[in-house]
C-alpha positions as CSV (number, residue, x, y, z in Angstrom):
1,M,51.0,-48.0,39.8
2,K,54.8,-47.6,38.7
3,K,55.8,-46.2,42.2
4,T,54.0,-49.2,43.6
5,V,55.6,-51.9,41.0
6,V,59.2,-50.6,41.7
7,L,58.0,-50.7,45.6
8,M,56.8,-54.2,45.2
9,M,60.0,-55.2,43.4
10,L,62.3,-54.0,45.8
11,L,60.1,-55.7,48.8
12,T,60.1,-58.9,46.9
13,I,64.0,-58.6,46.3
14,V,64.3,-58.8,50.0
15,S,61.9,-61.6,50.7
16,K,63.4,-63.8,47.6
17,V,67.1,-63.3,49.0
18,I,65.9,-64.6,52.2
19,G,64.6,-67.5,50.9
20,F,67.3,-68.1,48.7
21,L,69.2,-68.5,51.9
22,R,66.6,-71.0,52.8
23,D,67.3,-72.9,50.0
24,V,71.1,-72.8,50.4
25,T,70.8,-73.8,53.9
26,L,68.8,-76.6,53.0
27,A,71.1,-77.4,50.2
28,Y,74.3,-77.2,52.6
29,F,72.8,-79.5,54.6
30,Y,71.1,-82.0,52.8
31,G,72.2,-81.5,49.5
32,T,70.4,-83.7,47.0
33,S,69.6,-86.7,49.4
34,G,66.8,-88.6,49.9
35,V,65.8,-86.5,53.3
36,S,65.6,-83.3,50.7
37,D,63.7,-85.4,48.4
38,A,61.2,-86.6,51.0
39,Y,60.8,-82.8,52.4
40,L,60.1,-81.4,49.2
41,I,57.6,-83.9,48.2
42,S,55.6,-83.6,51.8
43,L,55.5,-79.4,50.8
44,T,54.2,-80.6,47.1
45,V,51.5,-82.9,48.2
46,P,49.3,-79.8,49.8
47,V,50.1,-77.6,47.5
48,V,48.5,-80.0,44.8
49,L,45.5,-80.9,47.0
50,F,44.8,-77.4,48.1
51,G,46.9,-75.1,45.8
52,M,44.6,-75.4,42.8
53,V,41.4,-74.1,45.2
54,A,43.5,-71.5,47.0
55,K,44.4,-69.8,43.2
56,G,40.6,-70.2,42.0
57,V,39.3,-68.5,45.0
58,S,41.9,-66.0,45.2
59,T,41.4,-65.0,41.7
60,G,37.7,-64.0,41.9
61,Y,37.9,-62.9,45.5
62,I,38.9,-59.5,44.6
63,P,36.5,-58.8,41.9
64,M,33.7,-60.3,44.3
65,I,34.4,-57.9,47.0
66,S,35.0,-55.0,44.9
67,R,31.4,-55.4,43.6
68,L,29.9,-56.1,47.5
69,E,31.8,-53.3,48.5
70,T,29.9,-51.1,46.1
71,E,26.5,-52.4,46.6
72,K,26.4,-53.4,50.1
73,G,28.9,-51.5,52.0
74,P,32.0,-52.9,53.9
75,Q,30.3,-55.1,56.0
76,A,29.2,-57.4,53.4
77,V,32.7,-57.8,52.4
78,V,33.6,-58.7,56.0
79,R,30.9,-61.0,56.4
80,F,31.6,-62.3,53.0
81,T,35.1,-63.3,53.7
82,N,34.5,-64.8,57.3
83,N,31.8,-67.0,55.2
84,L,34.5,-67.8,52.6
85,I,36.9,-69.0,55.1
86,W,35.0,-71.0,57.3
87,M,33.3,-72.7,54.5
88,L,37.0,-73.8,53.1
89,L,38.0,-74.8,56.6
90,L,35.1,-77.4,56.8
91,G,35.6,-78.8,53.1
92,S,39.3,-78.6,53.9
93,T,39.1,-80.8,57.0
94,V,37.6,-83.9,54.8
95,L,40.3,-83.4,52.4
96,I,42.9,-83.4,55.0
97,G,41.5,-86.7,56.7
98,A,41.4,-88.3,53.9
99,A,45.0,-87.7,52.8
100,W,46.7,-88.3,56.3
101,I,45.3,-92.0,55.9
102,F,46.1,-92.7,52.7
103,A,49.4,-90.7,52.8
104,E,51.8,-93.3,51.5
105,P,49.7,-94.1,48.4
106,L,49.6,-90.6,48.0
107,V,52.9,-89.7,48.1
108,L,54.2,-92.4,45.8
109,V,51.8,-91.2,43.4
110,F,54.2,-87.8,43.5
111,A,57.2,-89.7,43.5
112,S,57.0,-93.6,42.5
113,G,60.5,-93.9,42.6
114,F,60.4,-93.4,46.7
115,T,61.7,-96.7,48.4
116,G,62.5,-97.6,52.2
117,E,63.4,-94.9,54.4
118,T,63.0,-92.2,51.9
119,L,59.4,-93.3,51.5
120,E,58.7,-93.5,55.1
121,L,60.5,-89.9,55.9
122,A,57.9,-88.5,52.8
123,V,54.7,-90.4,54.5
124,Y,55.8,-88.8,58.0
125,F,56.9,-85.5,56.8
126,T,53.3,-85.3,54.9
127,R,51.2,-86.0,57.7
128,V,52.6,-83.2,59.3
129,T,52.7,-80.7,56.7
130,L,48.9,-81.6,55.4
131,V,48.1,-79.4,58.9
132,G,49.6,-76.6,57.0
133,I,46.3,-76.4,54.6
134,Y,44.4,-74.7,57.2
135,F,47.0,-71.6,58.0
136,T,47.3,-71.7,53.8
137,I,43.4,-70.7,53.8
138,F,43.8,-68.0,56.0
139,I,46.9,-66.4,54.2
140,R,45.7,-66.8,50.7
141,I,42.4,-65.1,51.5
142,L,43.9,-62.3,53.8
143,S,46.5,-61.7,51.4
144,A,43.8,-61.1,48.9
145,Y,42.1,-58.7,51.3
146,L,45.0,-56.6,52.0
147,N,45.8,-56.3,48.6
148,Y,42.3,-55.0,47.5
149,Q,43.2,-52.8,50.6
150,Q,46.3,-51.2,48.7
151,L,48.4,-52.6,51.5
152,F,50.7,-54.6,49.0
153,A,53.6,-54.4,51.3
154,V,52.7,-57.1,53.8
155,P,52.0,-59.7,51.7
156,N,54.7,-59.4,49.9
157,L,57.2,-59.4,52.9
158,L,55.6,-62.7,54.5
159,G,58.1,-64.6,53.0
160,I,61.1,-63.4,55.4
161,P,59.3,-64.7,58.8
162,M,58.7,-68.0,56.7
163,S,62.2,-68.4,55.6
164,L,63.7,-67.5,58.8
165,I,61.7,-70.0,60.6
166,V,62.2,-72.8,58.2
167,I,66.2,-71.9,58.0
168,T,66.3,-72.5,62.1
169,S,64.1,-75.8,61.4
170,I,66.7,-76.8,58.7
171,V,69.9,-76.0,61.2
172,L,68.3,-77.6,64.0
173,S,67.3,-80.6,62.1
174,A,70.8,-81.2,61.3
175,E,72.5,-80.0,64.3
176,F,70.3,-82.6,66.1
177,D,69.9,-85.4,63.5
178,M,65.7,-85.0,63.7
179,P,64.7,-84.9,60.2
180,E,61.2,-84.6,61.2
181,L,61.8,-81.0,62.6
182,L,61.9,-79.9,59.0
183,A,58.2,-80.6,58.7
184,Y,57.2,-78.9,62.1
185,G,59.2,-75.8,60.9
186,F,57.4,-75.6,57.5
187,V,54.1,-75.5,59.9
188,A,55.4,-73.2,62.3
189,A,56.2,-70.8,60.1
190,L,52.9,-70.8,58.2
191,F,51.4,-70.3,61.5
192,V,53.5,-67.0,62.0
193,Q,52.0,-65.8,58.5
194,W,48.5,-66.4,59.7
195,L,49.5,-64.4,62.9
196,I,50.7,-61.1,61.0
197,L,48.3,-61.3,58.2
198,L,45.3,-61.6,61.0
199,G,47.1,-58.6,63.1
200,F,47.3,-56.2,59.9
201,S,43.8,-57.4,58.3
202,F,42.1,-56.2,62.0
203,A,43.7,-52.9,61.5
204,K,41.7,-52.7,58.3
205,K,38.6,-53.1,59.6
206,F,38.4,-56.7,59.2
207,K,36.6,-58.8,62.1
208,W,37.2,-62.6,62.5
209,K,33.8,-64.3,63.4
210,L,31.6,-67.6,62.9
211,V,29.6,-67.2,59.5
212,L,28.7,-70.7,58.3
213,D,26.2,-70.1,55.5
214,P,26.5,-72.2,52.7
215,K,23.5,-71.1,50.7
216,D,25.0,-67.2,50.7
217,P,24.3,-66.5,46.9
218,E,27.3,-64.8,46.9
219,L,29.2,-68.3,47.2
220,R,27.6,-69.6,44.0
221,K,28.6,-66.5,41.9
222,M,32.2,-67.3,43.6
223,A,32.1,-70.7,42.9
224,V,31.1,-69.9,39.0
225,L,34.3,-67.4,38.6
226,A,36.6,-69.8,40.6
227,L,35.7,-73.1,39.0
228,P,37.8,-72.8,35.8
229,V,40.6,-71.3,37.4
230,I,40.5,-74.4,39.9
231,L,40.5,-76.7,36.8
232,G,43.3,-75.1,34.9
233,S,45.4,-74.5,38.3
234,S,44.7,-78.7,38.8
235,V,46.3,-79.2,35.2
236,Q,49.2,-77.2,36.3
237,Q,49.3,-79.4,39.5
238,I,49.5,-82.2,37.1
239,N,52.4,-81.1,35.1
240,K,54.3,-80.5,38.7
241,L,53.5,-84.1,39.7
242,V,54.8,-85.7,36.5
243,D,58.1,-83.6,36.5
244,R,58.7,-84.4,40.0
245,T,57.7,-88.5,39.3
246,L,60.0,-88.3,36.4
247,A,62.5,-86.7,38.0
248,S,62.5,-89.3,41.3
249,Q,62.8,-91.8,38.5
250,V,65.8,-90.6,36.4
251,T,68.3,-89.9,39.4
252,V,68.5,-89.9,43.3
253,G,68.1,-86.2,44.1
254,G,66.7,-85.3,41.0
255,I,63.6,-83.8,42.5
256,S,66.0,-81.5,45.0
257,A,68.3,-80.6,41.7
258,L,65.0,-79.6,39.7
259,N,63.5,-77.8,42.7
260,Y,66.6,-75.7,43.3
261,A,66.8,-74.7,39.6
262,H,63.0,-74.2,39.8
263,T,63.6,-71.9,43.0
264,L,66.3,-69.7,40.9
265,T,63.6,-69.4,38.1
266,N,61.2,-68.1,40.4
267,F,63.2,-65.6,41.7
268,V,62.9,-63.7,38.4
269,H,59.2,-64.7,38.2
270,G,58.4,-63.0,41.7
271,V,60.4,-60.1,41.6
272,F,59.5,-59.0,37.9
273,V,56.6,-61.2,36.9
274,I,54.3,-61.0,40.4
275,S,55.4,-57.4,41.4
276,I,53.8,-56.2,38.0
277,T,50.6,-58.2,37.8
278,T,49.8,-58.2,41.4
279,V,49.5,-54.1,41.1
280,M,47.8,-54.9,37.5
281,F,45.3,-56.8,38.4
282,P,42.9,-54.3,40.5
283,S,43.3,-51.6,38.0
284,I,42.6,-53.4,34.7
285,S,39.8,-55.2,36.6
286,K,38.3,-51.7,37.6
287,Q,38.8,-50.7,34.1
288,A,36.8,-53.8,32.2
289,A,34.2,-53.2,34.9
290,G,33.8,-49.4,33.4
291,G,34.0,-50.2,29.9
292,K,37.0,-48.3,29.7
293,K,38.4,-50.1,26.5
294,K,41.8,-47.6,25.7
295,S,42.9,-47.5,29.2
296,F,42.5,-51.4,29.5
297,R,44.6,-52.0,26.5
298,S,47.3,-49.7,27.5
299,T,47.5,-51.0,31.0
300,I,48.0,-54.7,29.3
301,E,50.5,-53.5,27.0
302,Q,52.4,-51.8,29.8
303,G,52.4,-55.1,31.7
304,F,53.0,-57.2,28.7
305,L,56.2,-55.1,27.8
306,G,57.4,-54.2,31.4
307,T,57.5,-58.0,31.9
308,A,59.5,-58.7,28.6
309,M,61.6,-55.8,29.1
310,L,62.6,-57.7,32.5
311,T,62.7,-61.0,31.8
312,I,64.3,-61.4,28.4
313,P,67.5,-60.2,29.8
314,A,67.3,-62.1,32.4
315,S,66.9,-65.0,30.9
316,A,69.6,-64.3,28.3
317,A,71.9,-63.8,31.2
318,V,71.0,-67.4,32.5
319,L,72.0,-69.0,29.6
320,V,75.8,-67.7,29.7
321,L,76.3,-68.2,33.3
322,A,73.8,-70.5,34.5
323,E,76.6,-73.3,36.2
324,P,78.7,-70.0,38.0
325,I,75.1,-68.5,39.3
326,V,74.7,-72.5,40.7
327,R,78.0,-72.9,42.0
328,L,78.0,-69.6,43.8
329,L,75.1,-70.1,45.4
330,F,74.7,-73.5,46.2
331,D,78.4,-75.3,45.8
332,R,79.2,-75.6,49.8
333,G,78.6,-78.5,52.3
334,A,76.4,-81.6,51.1
335,F,75.8,-79.8,47.8
336,D,78.7,-81.6,45.5
337,A,79.7,-81.3,41.9
338,E,77.0,-83.5,40.8
339,A,74.6,-81.4,42.0
340,V,76.1,-78.6,40.3
341,T,75.9,-80.5,37.3
342,L,72.1,-81.4,37.4
343,T,70.6,-78.2,38.8
344,S,72.5,-75.9,36.7
345,G,71.3,-78.0,33.5
346,A,67.8,-77.6,34.6
347,F,68.5,-74.3,35.4
348,F,69.4,-73.3,31.6
349,F,66.8,-75.0,30.2
350,Y,64.1,-73.3,32.3
351,A,65.5,-69.8,31.5
352,L,64.2,-70.3,28.1
353,G,60.8,-70.2,29.5
354,M,60.8,-67.6,31.8
355,T,59.5,-64.8,29.5
356,G,56.4,-67.4,28.3
357,T,55.9,-68.0,32.1
358,G,55.7,-64.6,32.5
359,L,53.7,-63.1,29.8
360,R,50.9,-66.3,30.5
361,V,50.5,-64.5,34.1
362,V,49.5,-61.1,32.3
363,L,47.7,-62.6,29.4
364,S,45.8,-64.9,32.1
365,Q,44.6,-62.1,34.3
366,S,43.8,-59.8,31.5
367,F,41.4,-62.6,30.7
368,Y,40.0,-63.1,34.6
369,A,39.6,-58.9,34.5
370,L,37.3,-59.6,31.7
371,Q,35.5,-62.2,33.9
372,D,36.6,-65.3,31.3
373,T,38.2,-67.6,33.5
374,R,37.2,-70.3,30.9
375,T,40.0,-69.5,28.2
376,P,42.8,-69.5,30.8
377,M,41.8,-72.9,31.8
378,I,41.6,-74.2,28.1
379,N,45.2,-73.1,27.8
380,A,46.3,-74.6,30.9
381,A,44.9,-78.1,29.9
382,I,46.9,-77.6,26.3
383,A,49.7,-76.6,28.1
384,M,49.5,-79.8,30.3
385,G,49.2,-81.8,27.5
386,V,52.1,-80.3,25.7
387,N,54.6,-80.5,28.5
388,I,53.7,-83.8,29.2
389,V,54.1,-85.3,26.1
390,L,57.5,-83.6,25.8
391,N,58.5,-85.0,29.4
392,F,58.3,-88.7,27.9
393,L,60.2,-87.7,24.8
394,L,63.1,-85.6,26.7
395,A,63.3,-87.0,30.0
396,P,65.0,-90.3,28.4
397,V,67.3,-88.5,26.6
398,M,68.1,-85.5,28.4
399,G,67.3,-86.2,32.2
400,I,66.0,-83.2,34.3
401,S,67.0,-81.0,31.9
402,G,64.4,-82.5,29.7
403,L,61.9,-81.9,32.0
404,A,63.0,-78.1,32.4
405,L,63.0,-78.1,28.9
406,A,59.5,-79.5,28.0
407,T,58.0,-77.2,30.8
408,S,59.9,-73.8,28.7
409,I,58.4,-75.0,25.6
410,S,55.1,-75.4,27.1
411,A,54.9,-72.0,28.5
412,V,56.0,-70.2,25.3
413,F,53.7,-72.3,23.0
414,C,50.7,-71.6,25.3
415,A,51.8,-67.8,25.9
416,V,51.6,-67.3,22.2
417,L,47.8,-69.0,21.9
418,L,46.9,-66.7,25.0
419,Y,47.7,-63.6,22.8
420,M,45.9,-65.3,20.1
421,Q,43.0,-65.3,22.1
422,L,43.0,-61.8,23.8
423,Q,44.2,-60.2,20.5
424,K,40.5,-60.7,19.1
425,Q,38.5,-59.2,22.2
426,V,40.9,-56.3,23.2
427,D,42.7,-55.2,19.8
428,L,46.2,-55.4,21.0
429,R,48.9,-53.3,18.9
430,L,50.9,-56.4,17.5
431,G,53.3,-54.0,15.5
432,R,54.6,-52.3,18.3
433,L,54.6,-55.1,20.5
434,V,56.7,-57.1,18.0
435,R,59.1,-53.9,17.5
436,S,59.9,-53.8,20.9
437,L,60.4,-57.5,21.3
438,V,62.9,-57.2,18.7
439,L,65.0,-54.6,20.3
440,I,64.4,-56.1,23.9
441,T,65.9,-59.2,22.3
442,A,68.4,-57.7,20.3
443,A,70.0,-55.3,23.4
444,S,69.7,-58.8,25.7
445,A,71.9,-60.6,23.3
446,V,74.3,-57.7,23.2
447,M,74.2,-57.5,27.0
448,A,74.7,-61.4,27.4
449,F,77.5,-61.5,25.3
450,A,79.2,-58.9,27.1
451,A,78.7,-60.3,30.2
452,G,79.6,-63.9,29.3
453,S,82.9,-62.8,28.2
454,L,83.8,-60.3,30.8
455,Y,83.1,-63.3,33.5
456,T,85.2,-65.8,31.2
457,T,88.3,-63.2,31.7
458,L,87.5,-62.4,35.3
459,A,86.7,-65.8,36.7
460,P,90.6,-67.3,37.0
461,L,91.0,-64.2,39.3
462,T,87.6,-64.1,41.5
463,E,84.6,-66.1,41.0
464,I,82.4,-63.6,42.8
465,G,83.8,-60.4,41.6
466,A,83.6,-62.0,38.0
467,L,79.7,-62.5,38.4
468,S,79.5,-59.5,40.0
469,A,81.0,-57.3,37.3
470,A,79.1,-59.4,34.6
471,A,75.9,-58.3,36.0
472,A,76.7,-55.1,36.7
473,V,78.1,-54.3,33.1
474,G,75.6,-56.2,31.4
475,A,72.4,-54.2,33.3
476,V,74.0,-51.1,32.4
477,L,75.0,-52.0,29.0
478,Y,71.4,-53.3,28.4
479,F,69.4,-50.5,29.8
480,L,71.7,-47.8,27.7
481,I,70.6,-49.2,24.5
482,L,67.1,-49.7,25.2
483,Y,67.8,-45.9,26.4
484,V,69.5,-44.9,23.2
485,C,67.2,-46.8,21.1
486,K,64.4,-44.6,22.8
487,F,62.3,-47.4,24.1
488,E,59.0,-46.1,25.5
489,T,58.2,-48.1,28.1
490,L,62.0,-47.5,29.6
491,L,62.0,-44.0,28.9
492,R,58.2,-43.6,30.9
493,A,60.3,-45.2,34.1
494,V,62.8,-42.6,33.9
495,D,60.5,-39.6,33.3
496,G,58.8,-40.7,36.0
497,I,61.7,-40.9,38.5
498,R,62.8,-37.7,37.1
499,R,59.3,-35.7,38.2
500,R,59.4,-37.3,41.4
501,V,62.8,-36.3,42.3
502,A,61.9,-32.7,41.1
503,N,59.2,-32.6,43.1
504,R,60.8,-34.0,46.4
505,R,63.6,-30.8,45.6
506,Q,60.6,-28.1,45.3
507,D,58.6,-29.4,48.5
508,P,60.0,-26.8,51.3
């Protein structure tokens, strides 16, 4: 599992770096303008309309096909997968048609502050990007299919061709003054992702055929598992809706600034958290199904501490280096000093919730493995309530930084609630976890102080060099402290690396 997680992290870093280039390109040509706001809203609408269904389906899919293959064989998996895809395509057609007709009021729900040309662009963009829902259905299900087949790399690398196509569309749209190319480029990128996944799925014995059986009892079982996840995901989307609506009212470019800050935060989430949980989920699902309680608990604790070990220092680093990071990555072209201030402020406060957000994913997947999708749903509803209340309290005082802070407080609060619920079922070793968290936090504080001091000293000479040196020295210092203090999670990883190196040297 550790070797696969490391590979996933490396692949994710490559994908995320290219994804950053996409966001940097958008920032360079459009900054925090009405065009970028309209474009980002047009990407949000399809995600909100279908993203909650996609998450519910993909969460329940792996446990479903695992049981089907055991009971009925691989052909049953192929038939169920095709039936699921075609039923979703059929249902989404109604959704897309309604959204296309009512695009303007729909956009205003997501961004009530839009008027004039920005509103017109957002409506046009949205009608184009809605078509991408069809490809998204295939992408989510076939990605889960390949993960089940232990082919983790392909879904993880899909972001690369997508980012390259989107970057091309951004450059062309600016070069020829044709903003509509932004939306068409996004849909084209989804189309290419679909083609890639389809090819690799065929190689893994998937056959695409027409199956339409709404009475299939397996679909009903899937619905029972997926519905609570869909409801939980829907309240998360409501959170995003409220965030973006308030951001559109706070300032022009508020949506864009919030998006850039969220993208930076998601880099950490994608590289560390998703890499860990993508590999962890199939393992804990099998352990839970097999009644292996000790293995189940051990794997969850490894995922918990691995996530904390990587996200807490990342959060600490951002707290001292948020503005120089944003300035280095985005400060060029149409992305001006005001945009840097807006984005770095939101990035700072998002960083406070990095660990809470990551641990919520680890803990939620633990419940999913136990066939309990109801508890994470309730937790998501609580998170929505807390977040919305804090949004309205903090946004008038702190602007978009208040929206980011509200999200972070909500994430930490609800991660604690989820842990308390899981503790009742799994008997996690609280003392071990608390001692580890204290050590990680202390090491992160020392690292952040050293990195911040080094950056301040070197920045007048070279900002890029200062950031690079601060990151390198901080990382070495952090892991050295954990190693000297004999932090078990790190020692296991180091021991695993040593054994693999030794085995390779012994091979003829």
